[in-house]
Backbone as XML, in Angstrom:
<?xml version="1.0"?>
<chain id="A" units="angstrom">
  <residue number="1" name="UNK">
    <atom name="N" x="-0.134" y="-8.771" z="-5.915"/>
    <atom name="CA" x="-1.444" y="-8.739" z="-6.479"/>
    <atom name="C" x="-1.361" y="-9.334" z="-7.881"/>
  </residue>
  <residue number="2" name="UNK">
    <atom name="N" x="-2.265" y="-10.237" z="-8.177"/>
    <atom name="CA" x="-2.359" y="-10.793" z="-9.524"/>
    <atom name="C" x="-3.537" y="-10.154" z="-10.220"/>
  </residue>
  <residue number="3" name="UNK">
    <atom name="N" x="-3.290" y="-9.629" z="-11.405"/>
    <atom name="CA" x="-4.286" y="-8.862" z="-12.136"/>
    <atom name="C" x="-4.418" y="-9.437" z="-13.534"/>
  </residue>
  <residue number="4" name="UNK">
    <atom name="N" x="-5.643" y="-9.708" z="-13.954"/>
    <atom name="CA" x="-5.878" y="-10.188" z="-15.313"/>
    <atom name="C" x="-5.923" y="-8.997" z="-16.256"/>
  </residue>
  <residue number="5" name="UNK">
    <atom name="N" x="-5.180" y="-9.070" z="-17.343"/>
    <atom name="CA" x="-5.092" y="-7.972" z="-18.302"/>
    <atom name="C" x="-6.366" y="-7.962" z="-19.145"/>
  </residue>
  <residue number="6" name="UNK">
    <atom name="N" x="-7.094" y="-6.832" z="-19.196"/>
    <atom name="CA" x="-8.369" y="-6.811" z="-19.924"/>
    <atom name="C" x="-8.231" y="-7.043" z="-21.431"/>
  </residue>
  <residue number="7" name="UNK">
    <atom name="N" x="-7.103" y="-6.638" z="-22.037"/>
    <atom name="CA" x="-6.941" y="-6.805" z="-23.476"/>
    <atom name="C" x="-6.742" y="-8.262" z="-23.859"/>
  </residue>
  <residue number="8" name="UNK">
    <atom name="N" x="-6.095" y="-9.031" z="-22.986"/>
    <atom name="CA" x="-5.803" y="-10.428" z="-23.254"/>
    <atom name="C" x="-6.247" y="-11.226" z="-22.029"/>
  </residue>
  <residue number="9" name="UNK">
    <atom name="N" x="-7.338" y="-11.934" z="-22.125"/>
    <atom name="CA" x="-7.933" y="-12.592" z="-20.960"/>
    <atom name="C" x="-7.077" y="-13.726" z="-20.403"/>
  </residue>
  <residue number="10" name="UNK">
    <atom name="N" x="-6.138" y="-14.236" z="-21.175"/>
    <atom name="CA" x="-5.318" y="-15.344" z="-20.689"/>
    <atom name="C" x="-4.084" y="-14.873" z="-19.939"/>
  </residue>
  <residue number="11" name="UNK">
    <atom name="N" x="-3.698" y="-13.621" z="-20.124"/>
    <atom name="CA" x="-2.463" y="-13.129" z="-19.512"/>
    <atom name="C" x="-2.766" y="-12.494" z="-18.165"/>
  </residue>
  <residue number="12" name="UNK">
    <atom name="N" x="-1.926" y="-12.814" z="-17.185"/>
    <atom name="CA" x="-2.039" y="-12.210" z="-15.868"/>
    <atom name="C" x="-0.732" y="-11.513" z="-15.549"/>
  </residue>
  <residue number="13" name="UNK">
    <atom name="N" x="-0.823" y="-10.342" z="-14.949"/>
    <atom name="CA" x="0.385" y="-9.640" z="-14.539"/>
    <atom name="C" x="0.429" y="-9.597" z="-13.022"/>
  </residue>
  <residue number="14" name="UNK">
    <atom name="N" x="1.619" y="-9.649" z="-12.481"/>
    <atom name="CA" x="1.833" y="-9.623" z="-11.043"/>
    <atom name="C" x="2.421" y="-8.275" z="-10.664"/>
  </residue>
  <residue number="15" name="UNK">
    <atom name="N" x="1.788" y="-7.597" z="-9.726"/>
    <atom name="CA" x="2.234" y="-6.289" z="-9.268"/>
    <atom name="C" x="2.580" y="-6.372" z="-7.796"/>
  </residue>
  <residue number="16" name="UNK">
    <atom name="N" x="3.681" y="-5.720" z="-7.411"/>
    <atom name="CA" x="4.106" y="-5.693" z="-6.020"/>
    <atom name="C" x="4.398" y="-4.246" z="-5.660"/>
  </residue>
  <residue number="17" name="UNK">
    <atom name="N" x="3.786" y="-3.768" z="-4.580"/>
    <atom name="CA" x="3.997" y="-2.385" z="-4.191"/>
    <atom name="C" x="3.401" y="-2.096" z="-2.828"/>
  </residue>
  <residue number="18" name="UNK">
    <atom name="N" x="3.296" y="-0.817" z="-2.514"/>
    <atom name="CA" x="2.774" y="-0.352" z="-1.238"/>
    <atom name="C" x="1.411" y="0.281" z="-1.477"/>
  </residue>
  <residue number="19" name="UNK">
    <atom name="N" x="0.445" y="-0.101" z="-0.658"/>
    <atom name="CA" x="-0.872" y="0.520" z="-0.736"/>
    <atom name="C" x="-0.777" y="1.853" z="-0.004"/>
  </residue>
  <residue number="20" name="UNK">
    <atom name="N" x="-0.947" y="2.952" z="-0.749"/>
    <atom name="CA" x="-0.778" y="4.281" z="-0.173"/>
    <atom name="C" x="-2.074" y="4.867" z="0.348"/>
  </residue>
  <residue number="21" name="UNK">
    <atom name="N" x="-3.198" y="4.507" z="-0.249"/>
    <atom name="CA" x="-4.475" y="5.086" z="0.172"/>
    <atom name="C" x="-5.589" y="4.124" z="-0.187"/>
  </residue>
  <residue number="22" name="UNK">
    <atom name="N" x="-6.672" y="4.248" z="0.549"/>
    <atom name="CA" x="-7.874" y="3.480" z="0.267"/>
    <atom name="C" x="-9.066" y="4.416" z="0.402"/>
  </residue>
  <residue number="23" name="UNK">
    <atom name="N" x="-9.949" y="4.377" z="-0.568"/>
    <atom name="CA" x="-11.132" y="5.233" z="-0.561"/>
    <atom name="C" x="-12.343" y="4.328" z="-0.423"/>
  </residue>
  <residue number="24" name="UNK">
    <atom name="N" x="-13.112" y="4.525" z="0.635"/>
    <atom name="CA" x="-14.256" y="3.664" z="0.917"/>
    <atom name="C" x="-15.530" y="4.270" z="0.352"/>
  </residue>
  <residue number="25" name="UNK">
    <atom name="N" x="-16.214" y="3.526" z="-0.479"/>
    <atom name="CA" x="-17.499" y="3.956" z="-1.005"/>
    <atom name="C" x="-18.321" y="2.723" z="-1.365"/>
  </residue>
  <residue number="26" name="UNK">
    <atom name="N" x="-18.361" y="1.736" z="-0.471"/>
    <atom name="CA" x="-19.129" y="0.524" z="-0.723"/>
    <atom name="C" x="-18.528" y="-0.295" z="-1.852"/>
  </residue>
  <residue number="27" name="UNK">
    <atom name="N" x="-19.317" y="-0.562" z="-2.863"/>
    <atom name="CA" x="-18.856" y="-1.369" z="-3.991"/>
    <atom name="C" x="-17.834" y="-0.608" z="-4.834"/>
  </residue>
  <residue number="28" name="UNK">
    <atom name="N" x="-17.799" y="0.717" z="-4.700"/>
    <atom name="CA" x="-16.866" y="1.546" z="-5.462"/>
    <atom name="C" x="-15.545" y="1.783" z="-4.741"/>
  </residue>
  <residue number="29" name="UNK">
    <atom name="N" x="-15.191" y="0.963" z="-3.763"/>
    <atom name="CA" x="-13.951" y="1.124" z="-3.013"/>
    <atom name="C" x="-12.744" y="0.965" z="-3.944"/>
  </residue>
  <residue number="30" name="UNK">
    <atom name="N" x="-11.818" y="1.904" z="-3.852"/>
    <atom name="CA" x="-10.585" y="1.835" z="-4.642"/>
    <atom name="C" x="-9.386" y="1.919" z="-3.719"/>
  </residue>
  <residue number="31" name="UNK">
    <atom name="N" x="-8.248" y="1.445" z="-4.199"/>
    <atom name="CA" x="-6.991" y="1.599" z="-3.463"/>
    <atom name="C" x="-5.913" y="2.035" z="-4.435"/>
  </residue>
  <residue number="32" name="UNK">
    <atom name="N" x="-4.941" y="2.782" z="-3.911"/>
    <atom name="CA" x="-3.847" y="3.334" z="-4.702"/>
    <atom name="C" x="-2.587" y="2.538" z="-4.395"/>
  </residue>
  <residue number="33" name="UNK">
    <atom name="N" x="-2.016" y="1.918" z="-5.425"/>
    <atom name="CA" x="-0.830" y="1.085" z="-5.288"/>
    <atom name="C" x="0.360" y="1.829" z="-5.869"/>
  </residue>
  <residue number="34" name="UNK">
    <atom name="N" x="1.415" y="1.975" z="-5.078"/>
    <atom name="CA" x="2.630" y="2.642" z="-5.522"/>
    <atom name="C" x="3.718" y="1.594" z="-5.688"/>
  </residue>
  <residue number="35" name="UNK">
    <atom name="N" x="4.407" y="1.627" z="-6.833"/>
    <atom name="CA" x="5.455" y="0.646" z="-7.108"/>
    <atom name="C" x="6.544" y="1.267" z="-7.963"/>
  </residue>
  <residue number="36" name="UNK">
    <atom name="N" x="7.639" y="0.556" z="-8.096"/>
    <atom name="CA" x="8.749" y="1.001" z="-8.925"/>
    <atom name="C" x="8.718" y="0.271" z="-10.262"/>
  </residue>
  <residue number="37" name="UNK">
    <atom name="N" x="8.799" y="1.027" z="-11.342"/>
    <atom name="CA" x="8.891" y="0.460" z="-12.680"/>
    <atom name="C" x="10.104" y="1.096" z="-13.335"/>
  </residue>
  <residue number="38" name="UNK">
    <atom name="N" x="11.135" y="0.294" z="-13.580"/>
    <atom name="CA" x="12.386" y="0.762" z="-14.194"/>
    <atom name="C" x="13.001" y="1.911" z="-13.395"/>
  </residue>
  <residue number="39" name="UNK">
    <atom name="N" x="12.909" y="1.833" z="-12.071"/>
    <atom name="CA" x="13.514" y="2.848" z="-11.219"/>
    <atom name="C" x="12.703" y="4.109" z="-11.035"/>
  </residue>
  <residue number="40" name="UNK">
    <atom name="N" x="11.503" y="4.159" z="-11.600"/>
    <atom name="CA" x="10.641" y="5.336" z="-11.505"/>
    <atom name="C" x="9.391" y="4.940" z="-10.732"/>
  </residue>
  <residue number="41" name="UNK">
    <atom name="N" x="8.972" y="5.772" z="-9.796"/>
    <atom name="CA" x="7.782" y="5.494" z="-9.011"/>
    <atom name="C" x="6.516" y="5.687" z="-9.834"/>
  </residue>
  <residue number="42" name="UNK">
    <atom name="N" x="5.628" y="4.688" z="-9.795"/>
    <atom name="CA" x="4.377" y="4.731" z="-10.536"/>
    <atom name="C" x="3.244" y="4.425" z="-9.564"/>
  </residue>
  <residue number="43" name="UNK">
    <atom name="N" x="2.190" y="5.247" z="-9.612"/>
    <atom name="CA" x="1.013" y="4.999" z="-8.787"/>
    <atom name="C" x="-0.154" y="4.616" z="-9.682"/>
  </residue>
  <residue number="44" name="UNK">
    <atom name="N" x="-0.899" y="3.603" z="-9.250"/>
    <atom name="CA" x="-2.058" y="3.141" z="-9.999"/>
    <atom name="C" x="-3.233" y="3.009" z="-9.048"/>
  </residue>
  <residue number="45" name="UNK">
    <atom name="N" x="-4.426" y="3.325" z="-9.532"/>
    <atom name="CA" x="-5.642" y="3.211" z="-8.744"/>
    <atom name="C" x="-6.437" y="2.022" z="-9.276"/>
  </residue>
  <residue number="46" name="UNK">
    <atom name="N" x="-6.806" y="1.109" z="-8.371"/>
    <atom name="CA" x="-7.532" y="-0.098" z="-8.747"/>
    <atom name="C" x="-8.829" y="-0.176" z="-7.952"/>
  </residue>
  <residue number="47" name="UNK">
    <atom name="N" x="-9.915" y="-0.618" z="-8.570"/>
    <atom name="CA" x="-11.126" y="-0.909" z="-7.799"/>
    <atom name="C" x="-10.933" y="-2.207" z="-7.014"/>
  </residue>
  <residue number="48" name="UNK">
    <atom name="N" x="-11.305" y="-2.198" z="-5.757"/>
    <atom name="CA" x="-11.069" y="-3.344" z="-4.882"/>
    <atom name="C" x="-11.885" y="-4.565" z="-5.308"/>
  </residue>
  <residue number="49" name="UNK">
    <atom name="N" x="-13.109" y="-4.349" z="-5.758"/>
    <atom name="CA" x="-13.991" y="-5.455" z="-6.100"/>
    <atom name="C" x="-14.053" y="-5.699" z="-7.605"/>
  </residue>
  <residue number="50" name="UNK">
    <atom name="N" x="-12.955" y="-5.453" z="-8.304"/>
    <atom name="CA" x="-12.916" y="-5.659" z="-9.744"/>
    <atom name="C" x="-12.830" y="-7.149" z="-10.075"/>
  </residue>
  <residue number="51" name="UNK">
    <atom name="N" x="-13.535" y="-7.613" z="-11.095"/>
    <atom name="CA" x="-13.404" y="-9.022" z="-11.490"/>
    <atom name="C" x="-12.057" y="-9.327" z="-12.131"/>
  </residue>
  <residue number="52" name="UNK">
    <atom name="N" x="-11.297" y="-8.307" z="-12.519"/>
    <atom name="CA" x="-9.982" y="-8.533" z="-13.116"/>
    <atom name="C" x="-8.914" y="-8.837" z="-12.070"/>
  </residue>
  <residue number="53" name="UNK">
    <atom name="N" x="-9.143" y="-8.510" z="-10.815"/>
    <atom name="CA" x="-8.181" y="-8.803" z="-9.753"/>
    <atom name="C" x="-8.414" y="-10.233" z="-9.290"/>
  </residue>
  <residue number="54" name="UNK">
    <atom name="N" x="-7.415" y="-11.069" z="-9.484"/>
    <atom name="CA" x="-7.542" y="-12.476" z="-9.149"/>
    <atom name="C" x="-7.113" y="-12.771" z="-7.717"/>
  </residue>
  <residue number="55" name="UNK">
    <atom name="N" x="-6.093" y="-12.065" z="-7.225"/>
    <atom name="CA" x="-5.580" y="-12.364" z="-5.889"/>
    <atom name="C" x="-4.880" y="-11.132" z="-5.335"/>
  </residue>
  <residue number="56" name="UNK">
    <atom name="N" x="-5.102" y="-10.858" z="-4.057"/>
    <atom name="CA" x="-4.370" y="-9.824" z="-3.339"/>
    <atom name="C" x="-3.742" y="-10.490" z="-2.124"/>
  </residue>
  <residue number="57" name="UNK">
    <atom name="N" x="-2.422" y="-10.420" z="-2.035"/>
    <atom name="CA" x="-1.704" y="-11.062" z="-0.952"/>
    <atom name="C" x="-0.937" y="-9.999" z="-0.159"/>
  </residue>
  <residue number="58" name="UNK">
    <atom name="N" x="-1.131" y="-9.968" z="1.148"/>
    <atom name="CA" x="-0.431" y="-9.024" z="2.018"/>
    <atom name="C" x="0.887" y="-9.663" z="2.429"/>
  </residue>
  <residue number="59" name="UNK">
    <atom name="N" x="2.000" y="-9.042" z="2.038"/>
    <atom name="CA" x="3.316" y="-9.587" z="2.358"/>
    <atom name="C" x="3.856" y="-9.059" z="3.677"/>
  </residue>
  <residue number="60" name="UNK">
    <atom name="N" x="3.551" y="-7.807" z="3.999"/>
    <atom name="CA" x="4.065" y="-7.202" z="5.224"/>
    <atom name="C" x="3.053" y="-6.173" z="5.698"/>
  </residue>
  <residue number="61" name="UNK">
    <atom name="N" x="2.885" y="-6.074" z="6.982"/>
    <atom name="CA" x="1.929" y="-5.133" z="7.547"/>
    <atom name="C" x="2.651" y="-4.291" z="8.589"/>
  </residue>
  <residue number="62" name="UNK">
    <atom name="N" x="2.514" y="-2.980" z="8.471"/>
    <atom name="CA" x="3.155" y="-2.039" z="9.396"/>
    <atom name="C" x="2.095" y="-1.213" z="10.092"/>
  </residue>
  <residue number="63" name="UNK">
    <atom name="N" x="2.440" y="-0.701" z="11.265"/>
    <atom name="CA" x="1.539" y="0.193" z="11.983"/>
    <atom name="C" x="1.817" y="1.616" z="11.509"/>
  </residue>
  <residue number="64" name="UNK">
    <atom name="N" x="0.769" y="2.310" z="11.086"/>
    <atom name="CA" x="0.906" y="3.688" z="10.630"/>
    <atom name="C" x="-0.056" y="4.563" z="11.418"/>
  </residue>
  <residue number="65" name="UNK">
    <atom name="N" x="0.218" y="5.862" z="11.420"/>
    <atom name="CA" x="-0.593" y="6.789" z="12.201"/>
    <atom name="C" x="-1.534" y="7.625" z="11.355"/>
  </residue>
  <residue number="66" name="UNK">
    <atom name="N" x="-1.511" y="7.432" z="10.071"/>
    <atom name="CA" x="-2.419" y="8.198" z="9.221"/>
    <atom name="C" x="-2.983" y="7.294" z="8.134"/>
  </residue>
  <residue number="67" name="UNK">
    <atom name="N" x="-4.098" y="7.715" z="7.574"/>
    <atom name="CA" x="-4.799" y="6.879" z="6.608"/>
    <atom name="C" x="-4.172" y="6.959" z="5.222"/>
  </residue>
  <residue number="68" name="UNK">
    <atom name="N" x="-3.706" y="8.117" z="4.826"/>
    <atom name="CA" x="-3.118" y="8.301" z="3.505"/>
    <atom name="C" x="-1.610" y="8.431" z="3.652"/>
  </residue>
  <residue number="69" name="UNK">
    <atom name="N" x="-0.865" y="7.615" z="2.951"/>
    <atom name="CA" x="0.596" y="7.558" z="3.088"/>
    <atom name="C" x="1.295" y="8.284" z="1.945"/>
  </residue>
  <residue number="70" name="UNK">
    <atom name="N" x="0.810" y="9.471" z="1.604"/>
    <atom name="CA" x="1.371" y="10.211" z="0.480"/>
    <atom name="C" x="2.790" y="10.703" z="0.753"/>
  </residue>
  <residue number="71" name="UNK">
    <atom name="N" x="3.204" y="10.750" z="2.008"/>
    <atom name="CA" x="4.563" y="11.178" z="2.302"/>
    <atom name="C" x="5.596" y="10.172" z="1.806"/>
  </residue>
  <residue number="72" name="UNK">
    <atom name="N" x="5.180" y="8.961" z="1.462"/>
    <atom name="CA" x="6.115" y="7.958" z="0.936"/>
    <atom name="C" x="6.512" y="8.227" z="-0.505"/>
  </residue>
  <residue number="73" name="UNK">
    <atom name="N" x="5.842" y="9.174" z="-1.157"/>
    <atom name="CA" x="6.228" y="9.515" z="-2.525"/>
    <atom name="C" x="7.644" y="10.057" z="-2.588"/>
  </residue>
  <residue number="74" name="UNK">
    <atom name="N" x="8.059" y="10.793" z="-1.573"/>
    <atom name="CA" x="9.401" y="11.354" z="-1.546"/>
    <atom name="C" x="10.447" y="10.343" z="-1.101"/>
  </residue>
  <residue number="75" name="UNK">
    <atom name="N" x="10.019" y="9.275" z="-0.491"/>
    <atom name="CA" x="10.953" y="8.287" z="0.073"/>
    <atom name="C" x="10.911" y="7.018" z="-0.757"/>
  </residue>
  <residue number="76" name="UNK">
    <atom name="N" x="11.612" y="6.999" z="-1.843"/>
    <atom name="CA" x="11.590" y="5.866" z="-2.749"/>
    <atom name="C" x="12.354" y="4.667" z="-2.189"/>
  </residue>
  <residue number="77" name="UNK">
    <atom name="N" x="13.182" y="4.870" z="-1.148"/>
    <atom name="CA" x="13.903" y="3.747" z="-0.547"/>
    <atom name="C" x="12.948" y="2.751" z="0.091"/>
  </residue>
  <residue number="78" name="UNK">
    <atom name="N" x="11.774" y="3.209" z="0.514"/>
    <atom name="CA" x="10.804" y="2.303" z="1.117"/>
    <atom name="C" x="10.249" y="1.330" z="0.089"/>
  </residue>
  <residue number="79" name="UNK">
    <atom name="N" x="10.282" y="1.665" z="-1.186"/>
    <atom name="CA" x="9.758" y="0.794" z="-2.233"/>
    <atom name="C" x="10.789" y="-0.165" z="-2.795"/>
  </residue>
  <residue number="80" name="UNK">
    <atom name="N" x="12.056" y="-0.018" z="-2.458"/>
    <atom name="CA" x="13.111" y="-0.808" z="-3.088"/>
    <atom name="C" x="13.353" y="-2.144" z="-2.402"/>
  </residue>
  <residue number="81" name="UNK">
    <atom name="N" x="12.328" y="-2.702" z="-1.746"/>
    <atom name="CA" x="12.486" y="-4.003" z="-1.096"/>
    <atom name="C" x="12.489" y="-5.117" z="-2.107"/>
  </residue>
</chain>
């Protein structure tokens, strides 16, 4: 995901992680991205239709049986790809 930093409009940051949850509410849809920063798991919530999000690219897609993947918080090996 490429995200434009609100403090500095010219800088873009690239984030790579696992989407753990998605909350549907029309234009207010948000998703929770879990990633590793310096070996520590960090979760961030982003609005899906934000003008600051420049690109979202799906790198891998898996079949899951539940909508919220909060059980991956304990399994940090899944994030170390």
